[in-house]
PDB file of N, CA, C and O in Angstrom:
ATOM      1  N   MET A   1     -38.672 -67.439  93.408  1.00  0.00           N
ATOM      2  CA  MET A   1     -38.666 -66.638  92.199  1.00  0.00           C
ATOM      3  C   MET A   1     -37.701 -67.268  91.188  1.00  0.00           C
ATOM      4  O   MET A   1     -36.846 -68.083  91.534  1.00  0.00           O
ATOM      5  N   SER A   2     -37.865 -66.876  89.985  1.00  0.00           N
ATOM      6  CA  SER A   2     -37.040 -67.403  88.911  1.00  0.00           C
ATOM      7  C   SER A   2     -35.640 -66.795  88.947  1.00  0.00           C
ATOM      8  O   SER A   2     -35.476 -65.623  89.286  1.00  0.00           O
ATOM      9  N   GLU A   3     -34.633 -67.596  88.598  1.00  0.00           N
ATOM     10  CA  GLU A   3     -33.270 -67.086  88.540  1.00  0.00           C
ATOM     11  C   GLU A   3     -33.086 -66.131  87.364  1.00  0.00           C
ATOM     12  O   GLU A   3     -32.056 -65.464  87.260  1.00  0.00           O
ATOM     13  N   HIS A   4     -34.074 -66.063  86.485  1.00  0.00           N
ATOM     14  CA  HIS A   4     -33.986 -65.176  85.329  1.00  0.00           C
ATOM     15  C   HIS A   4     -34.436 -63.752  85.649  1.00  0.00           C
ATOM     16  O   HIS A   4     -34.207 -62.835  84.860  1.00  0.00           O
ATOM     17  N   LEU A   5     -35.072 -63.567  86.801  1.00  0.00           N
ATOM     18  CA  LEU A   5     -35.485 -62.226  87.203  1.00  0.00           C
ATOM     19  C   LEU A   5     -34.307 -61.499  87.830  1.00  0.00           C
ATOM     20  O   LEU A   5     -33.473 -62.109  88.498  1.00  0.00           O
ATOM     21  N   MET A   6     -34.246 -60.212  87.613  1.00  0.00           N
ATOM     22  CA  MET A   6     -33.231 -59.402  88.278  1.00  0.00           C
ATOM     23  C   MET A   6     -33.672 -59.251  89.732  1.00  0.00           C
ATOM     24  O   MET A   6     -34.821 -58.903  90.006  1.00  0.00           O
ATOM     25  N   ASP A   7     -32.754 -59.515  90.660  1.00  0.00           N
ATOM     26  CA  ASP A   7     -33.106 -59.336  92.072  1.00  0.00           C
ATOM     27  C   ASP A   7     -32.804 -57.898  92.495  1.00  0.00           C
ATOM     28  O   ASP A   7     -32.338 -57.090  91.690  1.00  0.00           O
ATOM     29  N   ALA A   8     -33.071 -57.589  93.754  1.00  0.00           N
ATOM     30  CA  ALA A   8     -32.912 -56.223  94.257  1.00  0.00           C
ATOM     31  C   ALA A   8     -31.489 -55.711  94.071  1.00  0.00           C
ATOM     32  O   ALA A   8     -31.285 -54.551  93.712  1.00  0.00           O
ATOM     33  N   ALA A   9     -30.503 -56.578  94.314  1.00  0.00           N
ATOM     34  CA  ALA A   9     -29.100 -56.172  94.163  1.00  0.00           C
ATOM     35  C   ALA A   9     -28.766 -55.900  92.696  1.00  0.00           C
ATOM     36  O   ALA A   9     -28.025 -54.967  92.391  1.00  0.00           O
ATOM     37  N   ASP A  10     -29.311 -56.713  91.790  1.00  0.00           N
ATOM     38  CA  ASP A  10     -29.079 -56.504  90.358  1.00  0.00           C
ATOM     39  C   ASP A  10     -29.655 -55.163  89.917  1.00  0.00           C
ATOM     40  O   ASP A  10     -28.989 -54.393  89.226  1.00  0.00           O
ATOM     41  N   LEU A  11     -30.891 -54.889  90.317  1.00  0.00           N
ATOM     42  CA  LEU A  11     -31.538 -53.632  89.929  1.00  0.00           C
ATOM     43  C   LEU A  11     -30.782 -52.438  90.495  1.00  0.00           C
ATOM     44  O   LEU A  11     -30.644 -51.414  89.825  1.00  0.00           O
ATOM     45  N   GLU A  12     -30.295 -52.564  91.721  1.00  0.00           N
ATOM     46  CA  GLU A  12     -29.529 -51.469  92.325  1.00  0.00           C
ATOM     47  C   GLU A  12     -28.211 -51.257  91.586  1.00  0.00           C
ATOM     48  O   GLU A  12     -27.800 -50.119  91.356  1.00  0.00           O
ATOM     49  N   ARG A  13     -27.553 -52.348  91.216  1.00  0.00           N
ATOM     50  CA  ARG A  13     -26.279 -52.244  90.505  1.00  0.00           C
ATOM     51  C   ARG A  13     -26.468 -51.629  89.112  1.00  0.00           C
ATOM     52  O   ARG A  13     -25.670 -50.793  88.687  1.00  0.00           O
ATOM     53  N   VAL A  14     -27.513 -52.040  88.414  1.00  0.00           N
ATOM     54  CA  VAL A  14     -27.762 -51.551  87.055  1.00  0.00           C
ATOM     55  C   VAL A  14     -28.184 -50.087  87.056  1.00  0.00           C
ATOM     56  O   VAL A  14     -27.686 -49.292  86.259  1.00  0.00           O
ATOM     57  N   THR A  15     -29.106 -49.730  87.957  1.00  0.00           N
ATOM     58  CA  THR A  15     -29.652 -48.372  87.954  1.00  0.00           C
ATOM     59  C   THR A  15     -28.860 -47.394  88.801  1.00  0.00           C
ATOM     60  O   THR A  15     -28.901 -46.186  88.566  1.00  0.00           O
ATOM     61  N   GLY A  16     -28.140 -47.914  89.785  1.00  0.00           N
ATOM     62  CA  GLY A  16     -27.443 -47.040  90.722  1.00  0.00           C
ATOM     63  C   GLY A  16     -28.382 -46.447  91.758  1.00  0.00           C
ATOM     64  O   GLY A  16     -28.006 -45.535  92.495  1.00  0.00           O
ATOM     65  N   LYS A  17     -29.601 -46.962  91.817  1.00  0.00           N
ATOM     66  CA  LYS A  17     -30.624 -46.445  92.733  1.00  0.00           C
ATOM     67  C   LYS A  17     -31.081 -47.536  93.689  1.00  0.00           C
ATOM     68  O   LYS A  17     -31.124 -48.710  93.321  1.00  0.00           O
ATOM     69  N   LYS A  18     -31.428 -47.148  94.928  1.00  0.00           N
ATOM     70  CA  LYS A  18     -31.922 -48.111  95.910  1.00  0.00           C
ATOM     71  C   LYS A  18     -33.447 -48.142  95.975  1.00  0.00           C
ATOM     72  O   LYS A  18     -34.044 -49.205  96.139  1.00  0.00           O
ATOM     73  N   ARG A  19     -34.068 -46.982  95.848  1.00  0.00           N
ATOM     74  CA  ARG A  19     -35.525 -46.894  95.977  1.00  0.00           C
ATOM     75  C   ARG A  19     -36.201 -47.369  94.696  1.00  0.00           C
ATOM     76  O   ARG A  19     -35.752 -47.081  93.586  1.00  0.00           O
ATOM     77  N   TYR A  20     -37.299 -48.110  94.886  1.00  0.00           N
ATOM     78  CA  TYR A  20     -38.016 -48.656  93.731  1.00  0.00           C
ATOM     79  C   TYR A  20     -38.494 -47.552  92.796  1.00  0.00           C
ATOM     80  O   TYR A  20     -38.406 -47.686  91.575  1.00  0.00           O
ATOM     81  N   SER A  21     -38.998 -46.462  93.367  1.00  0.00           N
ATOM     82  CA  SER A  21     -39.511 -45.374  92.534  1.00  0.00           C
ATOM     83  C   SER A  21     -38.393 -44.749  91.706  1.00  0.00           C
ATOM     84  O   SER A  21     -38.606 -44.384  90.550  1.00  0.00           O
ATOM     85  N   LYS A  22     -37.213 -44.625  92.285  1.00  0.00           N
ATOM     86  CA  LYS A  22     -36.075 -44.061  91.544  1.00  0.00           C
ATOM     87  C   LYS A  22     -35.594 -45.023  90.467  1.00  0.00           C
ATOM     88  O   LYS A  22     -35.174 -44.592  89.393  1.00  0.00           O
ATOM     89  N   GLN A  23     -35.653 -46.329  90.745  1.00  0.00           N
ATOM     90  CA  GLN A  23     -35.291 -47.320  89.734  1.00  0.00           C
ATOM     91  C   GLN A  23     -36.258 -47.246  88.555  1.00  0.00           C
ATOM     92  O   GLN A  23     -35.842 -47.306  87.398  1.00  0.00           O
ATOM     93  N   ALA A  24     -37.551 -47.114  88.855  1.00  0.00           N
ATOM     94  CA  ALA A  24     -38.557 -47.008  87.802  1.00  0.00           C
ATOM     95  C   ALA A  24     -38.328 -45.738  86.978  1.00  0.00           C
ATOM     96  O   ALA A  24     -38.454 -45.758  85.754  1.00  0.00           O
ATOM     97  N   GLU A  25     -37.992 -44.636  87.651  1.00  0.00           N
ATOM     98  CA  GLU A  25     -37.681 -43.386  86.951  1.00  0.00           C
ATOM     99  C   GLU A  25     -36.465 -43.551  86.042  1.00  0.00           C
ATOM    100  O   GLU A  25     -36.439 -43.009  84.938  1.00  0.00           O
ATOM    101  N   TRP A  26     -35.463 -44.293  86.498  1.00  0.00           N
ATOM    102  CA  TRP A  26     -34.261 -44.527  85.704  1.00  0.00           C
ATOM    103  C   TRP A  26     -34.598 -45.282  84.426  1.00  0.00           C
ATOM    104  O   TRP A  26     -34.121 -44.922  83.350  1.00  0.00           O
ATOM    105  N   PHE A  27     -35.417 -46.328  84.532  1.00  0.00           N
ATOM    106  CA  PHE A  27     -35.811 -47.081  83.340  1.00  0.00           C
ATOM    107  C   PHE A  27     -36.610 -46.205  82.386  1.00  0.00           C
ATOM    108  O   PHE A  27     -36.441 -46.308  81.171  1.00  0.00           O
ATOM    109  N   LYS A  28     -37.475 -45.346  82.913  1.00  0.00           N
ATOM    110  CA  LYS A  28     -38.257 -44.440  82.071  1.00  0.00           C
ATOM    111  C   LYS A  28     -37.333 -43.461  81.349  1.00  0.00           C
ATOM    112  O   LYS A  28     -37.488 -43.221  80.152  1.00  0.00           O
ATOM    113  N   ALA A  29     -36.371 -42.896  82.082  1.00  0.00           N
ATOM    114  CA  ALA A  29     -35.448 -41.925  81.484  1.00  0.00           C
ATOM    115  C   ALA A  29     -34.477 -42.593  80.516  1.00  0.00           C
ATOM    116  O   ALA A  29     -34.141 -42.007  79.486  1.00  0.00           O
ATOM    117  N   SER A  30     -34.029 -43.782  80.818  1.00  0.00           N
ATOM    118  CA  SER A  30     -33.018 -44.452  79.996  1.00  0.00           C
ATOM    119  C   SER A  30     -33.594 -45.145  78.771  1.00  0.00           C
ATOM    120  O   SER A  30     -32.983 -45.132  77.702  1.00  0.00           O
ATOM    121  N   PHE A  31     -34.772 -45.751  78.925  1.00  0.00           N
ATOM    122  CA  PHE A  31     -35.324 -46.560  77.841  1.00  0.00           C
ATOM    123  C   PHE A  31     -36.723 -46.134  77.405  1.00  0.00           C
ATOM    124  O   PHE A  31     -37.249 -46.659  76.423  1.00  0.00           O
ATOM    125  N   GLY A  32     -37.328 -45.194  78.119  1.00  0.00           N
ATOM    126  CA  GLY A  32     -38.663 -44.731  77.763  1.00  0.00           C
ATOM    127  C   GLY A  32     -39.767 -45.730  78.048  1.00  0.00           C
ATOM    128  O   GLY A  32     -40.798 -45.729  77.376  1.00  0.00           O
ATOM    129  N   ILE A  33     -39.555 -46.592  79.052  1.00  0.00           N
ATOM    130  CA  ILE A  33     -40.564 -47.603  79.367  1.00  0.00           C
ATOM    131  C   ILE A  33     -41.018 -47.466  80.813  1.00  0.00           C
ATOM    132  O   ILE A  33     -40.289 -46.971  81.673  1.00  0.00           O
ATOM    133  N   ASP A  34     -42.243 -47.919  81.054  1.00  0.00           N
ATOM    134  CA  ASP A  34     -42.748 -48.052  82.415  1.00  0.00           C
ATOM    135  C   ASP A  34     -42.605 -49.520  82.791  1.00  0.00           C
ATOM    136  O   ASP A  34     -43.232 -50.385  82.179  1.00  0.00           O
ATOM    137  N   VAL A  35     -41.783 -49.802  83.792  1.00  0.00           N
ATOM    138  CA  VAL A  35     -41.514 -51.175  84.204  1.00  0.00           C
ATOM    139  C   VAL A  35     -42.688 -51.699  85.027  1.00  0.00           C
ATOM    140  O   VAL A  35     -43.254 -50.977  85.847  1.00  0.00           O
ATOM    141  N   VAL A  36     -43.042 -52.949  84.802  1.00  0.00           N
ATOM    142  CA  VAL A  36     -44.089 -53.594  85.585  1.00  0.00           C
ATOM    143  C   VAL A  36     -43.607 -53.689  87.034  1.00  0.00           C
ATOM    144  O   VAL A  36     -42.440 -53.977  87.304  1.00  0.00           O
ATOM    145  N   ARG A  37     -44.541 -53.438  87.957  1.00  0.00           N
ATOM    146  CA  ARG A  37     -44.179 -53.457  89.372  1.00  0.00           C
ATOM    147  C   ARG A  37     -45.120 -54.353  90.151  1.00  0.00           C
ATOM    148  O   ARG A  37     -46.280 -54.530  89.779  1.00  0.00           O
ATOM    149  N   CYS A  38     -44.605 -54.919  91.243  1.00  0.00           N
ATOM    150  CA  CYS A  38     -45.422 -55.698  92.165  1.00  0.00           C
ATOM    151  C   CYS A  38     -46.250 -54.751  93.029  1.00  0.00           C
ATOM    152  O   CYS A  38     -46.065 -53.535  92.988  1.00  0.00           O
ATOM    153  N   ALA A  39     -47.157 -55.319  93.804  1.00  0.00           N
ATOM    154  CA  ALA A  39     -48.005 -54.520  94.689  1.00  0.00           C
ATOM    155  C   ALA A  39     -47.189 -53.747  95.712  1.00  0.00           C
ATOM    156  O   ALA A  39     -47.604 -52.672  96.144  1.00  0.00           O
ATOM    157  N   ASP A  40     -46.024 -54.281  96.112  1.00  0.00           N
ATOM    158  CA  ASP A  40     -45.189 -53.586  97.092  1.00  0.00           C
ATOM    159  C   ASP A  40     -44.243 -52.577  96.455  1.00  0.00           C
ATOM    160  O   ASP A  40     -43.456 -51.934  97.151  1.00  0.00           O
ATOM    161  N   GLY A  41     -44.317 -52.437  95.137  1.00  0.00           N
ATOM    162  CA  GLY A  41     -43.513 -51.442  94.433  1.00  0.00           C
ATOM    163  C   GLY A  41     -42.252 -51.963  93.787  1.00  0.00           C
ATOM    164  O   GLY A  41     -41.622 -51.249  93.006  1.00  0.00           O
ATOM    165  N   THR A  42     -41.864 -53.202  94.095  1.00  0.00           N
ATOM    166  CA  THR A  42     -40.643 -53.738  93.500  1.00  0.00           C
ATOM    167  C   THR A  42     -40.814 -53.903  91.994  1.00  0.00           C
ATOM    168  O   THR A  42     -41.908 -54.187  91.505  1.00  0.00           O
ATOM    169  N   LEU A  43     -39.731 -53.722  91.280  1.00  0.00           N
ATOM    170  CA  LEU A  43     -39.755 -53.829  89.824  1.00  0.00           C
ATOM    171  C   LEU A  43     -39.638 -55.279  89.398  1.00  0.00           C
ATOM    172  O   LEU A  43     -38.963 -56.078  90.047  1.00  0.00           O
ATOM    173  N   ILE A  44     -40.297 -55.608  88.309  1.00  0.00           N
ATOM    174  CA  ILE A  44     -40.198 -56.935  87.716  1.00  0.00           C
ATOM    175  C   ILE A  44     -39.503 -56.773  86.376  1.00  0.00           C
ATOM    176  O   ILE A  44     -40.078 -56.244  85.424  1.00  0.00           O
ATOM    177  N   MET A  45     -38.261 -57.233  86.309  1.00  0.00           N
ATOM    178  CA  MET A  45     -37.469 -57.111  85.082  1.00  0.00           C
ATOM    179  C   MET A  45     -36.648 -58.384  84.944  1.00  0.00           C
ATOM    180  O   MET A  45     -35.971 -58.801  85.884  1.00  0.00           O
ATOM    181  N   THR A  46     -36.711 -58.994  83.772  1.00  0.00           N
ATOM    182  CA  THR A  46     -35.868 -60.168  83.531  1.00  0.00           C
ATOM    183  C   THR A  46     -34.581 -59.717  82.868  1.00  0.00           C
ATOM    184  O   THR A  46     -34.500 -58.627  82.303  1.00  0.00           O
ATOM    185  N   TRP A  47     -33.584 -60.571  82.948  1.00  0.00           N
ATOM    186  CA  TRP A  47     -32.320 -60.268  82.292  1.00  0.00           C
ATOM    187  C   TRP A  47     -32.500 -60.230  80.782  1.00  0.00           C
ATOM    188  O   TRP A  47     -31.846 -59.443  80.098  1.00  0.00           O
ATOM    189  N   ALA A  48     -33.380 -61.071  80.261  1.00  0.00           N
ATOM    190  CA  ALA A  48     -33.628 -61.075  78.819  1.00  0.00           C
ATOM    191  C   ALA A  48     -34.252 -59.753  78.366  1.00  0.00           C
ATOM    192  O   ALA A  48     -33.896 -59.223  77.313  1.00  0.00           O
ATOM    193  N   GLN A  49     -35.187 -59.221  79.167  1.00  0.00           N
ATOM    194  CA  GLN A  49     -35.786 -57.927  78.835  1.00  0.00           C
ATOM    195  C   GLN A  49     -34.728 -56.828  78.854  1.00  0.00           C
ATOM    196  O   GLN A  49     -34.669 -55.993  77.952  1.00  0.00           O
ATOM    197  N   PHE A  50     -33.904 -56.839  79.882  1.00  0.00           N
ATOM    198  CA  PHE A  50     -32.874 -55.821  80.013  1.00  0.00           C
ATOM    199  C   PHE A  50     -31.875 -55.902  78.857  1.00  0.00           C
ATOM    200  O   PHE A  50     -31.484 -54.877  78.300  1.00  0.00           O
ATOM    201  N   ASP A  51     -31.466 -57.120  78.500  1.00  0.00           N
ATOM    202  CA  ASP A  51     -30.549 -57.301  77.372  1.00  0.00           C
ATOM    203  C   ASP A  51     -31.169 -56.782  76.071  1.00  0.00           C
ATOM    204  O   ASP A  51     -30.487 -56.153  75.263  1.00  0.00           O
ATOM    205  N   ALA A  52     -32.467 -57.048  75.872  1.00  0.00           N
ATOM    206  CA  ALA A  52     -33.150 -56.576  74.670  1.00  0.00           C
ATOM    207  C   ALA A  52     -33.222 -55.049  74.645  1.00  0.00           C
ATOM    208  O   ALA A  52     -33.055 -54.437  73.590  1.00  0.00           O
ATOM    209  N   LEU A  53     -33.469 -54.436  75.802  1.00  0.00           N
ATOM    210  CA  LEU A  53     -33.501 -52.974  75.870  1.00  0.00           C
ATOM    211  C   LEU A  53     -32.141 -52.377  75.531  1.00  0.00           C
ATOM    212  O   LEU A  53     -32.052 -51.391  74.800  1.00  0.00           O
ATOM    213  N   LEU A  54     -31.090 -52.977  76.063  1.00  0.00           N
ATOM    214  CA  LEU A  54     -29.737 -52.494  75.766  1.00  0.00           C
ATOM    215  C   LEU A  54     -29.410 -52.644  74.284  1.00  0.00           C
ATOM    216  O   LEU A  54     -28.831 -51.744  73.677  1.00  0.00           O
ATOM    217  N   ALA A  55     -29.784 -53.784  73.705  1.00  0.00           N
ATOM    218  CA  ALA A  55     -29.509 -54.024  72.285  1.00  0.00           C
ATOM    219  C   ALA A  55     -30.261 -53.029  71.413  1.00  0.00           C
ATOM    220  O   ALA A  55     -29.710 -52.508  70.444  1.00  0.00           O
ATOM    221  N   LYS A  56     -31.511 -52.767  71.752  1.00  0.00           N
ATOM    222  CA  LYS A  56     -32.296 -51.813  70.981  1.00  0.00           C
ATOM    223  C   LYS A  56     -31.708 -50.418  71.077  1.00  0.00           C
ATOM    224  O   LYS A  56     -31.613 -49.706  70.077  1.00  0.00           O
ATOM    225  N   LYS A  57     -31.312 -50.026  72.287  1.00  0.00           N
ATOM    226  CA  LYS A  57     -30.760 -48.687  72.493  1.00  0.00           C
ATOM    227  C   LYS A  57     -29.432 -48.519  71.761  1.00  0.00           C
ATOM    228  O   LYS A  57     -29.146 -47.444  71.233  1.00  0.00           O
ATOM    229  N   SER A  58     -28.626 -49.568  71.728  1.00  0.00           N
ATOM    230  CA  SER A  58     -27.319 -49.475  71.084  1.00  0.00           C
ATOM    231  C   SER A  58     -27.382 -49.722  69.576  1.00  0.00           C
ATOM    232  O   SER A  58     -26.386 -49.553  68.873  1.00  0.00           O
ATOM    233  N   GLY A  59     -28.553 -50.120  69.086  1.00  0.00           N
ATOM    234  CA  GLY A  59     -28.704 -50.363  67.656  1.00  0.00           C
ATOM    235  C   GLY A  59     -28.227 -51.726  67.207  1.00  0.00           C
ATOM    236  O   GLY A  59     -28.042 -51.953  66.012  1.00  0.00           O
ATOM    237  N   THR A  60     -28.026 -52.633  68.138  1.00  0.00           N
ATOM    238  CA  THR A  60     -27.546 -53.966  67.779  1.00  0.00           C
ATOM    239  C   THR A  60     -28.642 -55.024  67.843  1.00  0.00           C
ATOM    240  O   THR A  60     -28.362 -56.216  67.717  1.00  0.00           O
ATOM    241  N   ALA A  61     -29.889 -54.595  68.037  1.00  0.00           N
ATOM    242  CA  ALA A  61     -30.998 -55.545  68.077  1.00  0.00           C
ATOM    243  C   ALA A  61     -31.225 -56.113  66.686  1.00  0.00           C
ATOM    244  O   ALA A  61     -31.076 -55.400  65.693  1.00  0.00           O
ATOM    245  N   PRO A  62     -31.584 -57.391  66.604  1.00  0.00           N
ATOM    246  CA  PRO A  62     -31.863 -57.968  65.291  1.00  0.00           C
ATOM    247  C   PRO A  62     -33.072 -57.275  64.666  1.00  0.00           C
ATOM    248  O   PRO A  62     -33.978 -56.828  65.368  1.00  0.00           O
ATOM    249  N   ALA A  63     -33.069 -57.197  63.359  1.00  0.00           N
ATOM    250  CA  ALA A  63     -34.172 -56.554  62.650  1.00  0.00           C
ATOM    251  C   ALA A  63     -35.454 -57.323  62.915  1.00  0.00           C
ATOM    252  O   ALA A  63     -35.505 -58.543  62.755  1.00  0.00           O
ATOM    253  N   GLY A  64     -36.476 -56.608  63.316  1.00  0.00           N
ATOM    254  CA  GLY A  64     -37.757 -57.240  63.612  1.00  0.00           C
ATOM    255  C   GLY A  64     -38.579 -57.453  62.362  1.00  0.00           C
ATOM    256  O   GLY A  64     -38.139 -57.160  61.251  1.00  0.00           O
ATOM    257  N   ASN A  65     -39.743 -57.953  62.553  1.00  0.00           N
ATOM    258  CA  ASN A  65     -40.654 -58.183  61.447  1.00  0.00           C
ATOM    259  C   ASN A  65     -41.224 -56.838  61.026  1.00  0.00           C
ATOM    260  O   ASN A  65     -42.049 -56.262  61.737  1.00  0.00           O
ATOM    261  N   SER A  66     -40.801 -56.344  59.901  1.00  0.00           N
ATOM    262  CA  SER A  66     -41.248 -55.037  59.436  1.00  0.00           C
ATOM    263  C   SER A  66     -42.288 -55.150  58.330  1.00  0.00           C
ATOM    264  O   SER A  66     -42.468 -54.222  57.541  1.00  0.00           O
ATOM    265  N   ALA A  67     -42.966 -56.281  58.275  1.00  0.00           N
ATOM    266  CA  ALA A  67     -43.990 -56.459  57.254  1.00  0.00           C
ATOM    267  C   ALA A  67     -45.133 -55.493  57.519  1.00  0.00           C
ATOM    268  O   ALA A  67     -45.543 -55.283  58.661  1.00  0.00           O
ATOM    269  N   THR A  68     -45.635 -54.914  56.442  1.00  0.00           N
ATOM    270  CA  THR A  68     -46.750 -54.001  56.593  1.00  0.00           C
ATOM    271  C   THR A  68     -48.035 -54.720  56.227  1.00  0.00           C
ATOM    272  O   THR A  68     -48.043 -55.652  55.423  1.00  0.00           O
ATOM    273  N   VAL A  69     -49.097 -54.274  56.825  1.00  0.00           N
ATOM    274  CA  VAL A  69     -50.401 -54.858  56.570  1.00  0.00           C
ATOM    275  C   VAL A  69     -51.243 -53.813  55.868  1.00  0.00           C
ATOM    276  O   VAL A  69     -51.383 -52.692  56.356  1.00  0.00           O
ATOM    277  N   GLU A  70     -51.802 -54.173  54.733  1.00  0.00           N
ATOM    278  CA  GLU A  70     -52.673 -53.265  54.009  1.00  0.00           C
ATOM    279  C   GLU A  70     -54.099 -53.742  54.156  1.00  0.00           C
ATOM    280  O   GLU A  70     -54.403 -54.915  53.941  1.00  0.00           O
ATOM    281  N   LEU A  71     -54.966 -52.823  54.522  1.00  0.00           N
ATOM    282  CA  LEU A  71     -56.372 -53.159  54.655  1.00  0.00           C
ATOM    283  C   LEU A  71     -57.066 -52.863  53.343  1.00  0.00           C
ATOM    284  O   LEU A  71     -56.841 -51.819  52.731  1.00  0.00           O
ATOM    285  N   CYS A  72     -57.896 -53.773  52.920  1.00  0.00           N
ATOM    286  CA  CYS A  72     -58.616 -53.628  51.671  1.00  0.00           C
ATOM    287  C   CYS A  72     -60.106 -53.598  51.976  1.00  0.00           C
ATOM    288  O   CYS A  72     -60.657 -54.567  52.499  1.00  0.00           O
ATOM    289  N   TYR A  73     -60.746 -52.505  51.655  1.00  0.00           N
ATOM    290  CA  TYR A  73     -62.179 -52.369  51.893  1.00  0.00           C
ATOM    291  C   TYR A  73     -62.902 -52.486  50.552  1.00  0.00           C
ATOM    292  O   TYR A  73     -62.888 -51.546  49.757  1.00  0.00           O
ATOM    293  N   ASP A  74     -63.510 -53.591  50.308  1.00  0.00           N
ATOM    294  CA  ASP A  74     -64.255 -53.792  49.061  1.00  0.00           C
ATOM    295  C   ASP A  74     -65.717 -53.531  49.261  1.00  0.00           C
ATOM    296  O   ASP A  74     -66.501 -53.651  48.319  1.00  0.00           O
TER     297      ASP A  74
END
């Protein structure tokens, strides 16, 4: 696996939960997201994703592309 993925110990340390279902519930409650899971139930989360979630929640995320698209029906 990639060193950029959070391993089981990382997920347990971050969420405070051991069970995969409880970890998934924690991410849903904390960030409002459903985390991608493997067939065996383990969560797939990269450190970059987690850092982005923290930045967004704390309001320190860089401003995204807020361009609006206007549809023109002629």
